[in-house]
N, C-alpha and C positions, 0 to 999 in steps of 0.2 A: 504494500500500500504506500502511495506517495502522499505525503502531507505537505500542503502548501501553506507557507507562512502568511499570516494576514498582513496586509500593508497598513501601516500607520499613516493616516492622512493629517497633515498639519492644518492649522486654522486658515492660513492664507491660501493654501491650495484648495481647501474646501470652499472658501468664498469665491475663488476664481472659477472653479469647476461647477459648483452647485449653489452658489449664493443666491440666485434668483429663483430657485426651484424649491418651493415649500414641501415637496415630497420627501426631502432628505434632511437628516439631522446628523450632527457630528457629536459623538459621545466618546470621550477618552481616545480620540484619534481614529475611532471606528465609524465608518459611514453606515448610517441606519436608514433603511427604507421605511418611511412613515406612511405608506399607503394604508389608509384606515380599513379595518375589517368591519363587518356588519355589526358585531357586538360593540366595537369601539364607537362607531357612529351612534348606536343606540344609547350608550351610556352618555356620550357627549351631548346628545339631544336632550336627554332627561335632565342633565346637570344645567344646561342652558335654560330649559323650561322652568325648573324650580327657582333658579336665580331670578328669572324674569318675574315670576309670580311674587317673590319676596321684594324685589325692587319696586314693583307697582304697589304692593301692599303698604310699604313704608314711604311711598311717594318720593323716592330718591330721583334726582335728575340724571340718572344713568341709563346707558343703553348697552345692548349686547349685539354687536355687529354679526351679521350672518356668516361672514368669512373673516378670517384673520390669518396672520402670517405665523406659521410654526407654533401653533398652540391649539388647545382644545376649546377654550372659552376665554373671552375677553369682556370685561365690564369697564365701560368708560363714561366719563362725564360728558353729557350732551353739549354743554357750552364749549368745553375744550375741543371737542371734535369739530364743532362748527368753526371755531377760531382757526383751526388747522385746515379747514376747508375739506375735511373728509365728507361732510354732509352739506347738502344744499340747504339754505334757510327754509324753514317751515316744512321739512320733510318728515319730521317726527314730532 
């Protein structure tokens, strides 16, 4: 049996090769394919749903964008997102 040594990828190389691709993550020099599985998507959806319910219940000025870069869920302040022009005025 032939064993192939895994290649350790440096941060700069990772950014150069995969920096704009949210499908990949770098963990201790190892390239990780983050293609979500059905169960991962299900859990992420439930977490976002429960966060949204609680945000609305407590009347926080926060939002949960549908997509985000390299994460499972993001909660952000509406006003800050508008200032950074991620959202058009009066969209939410």
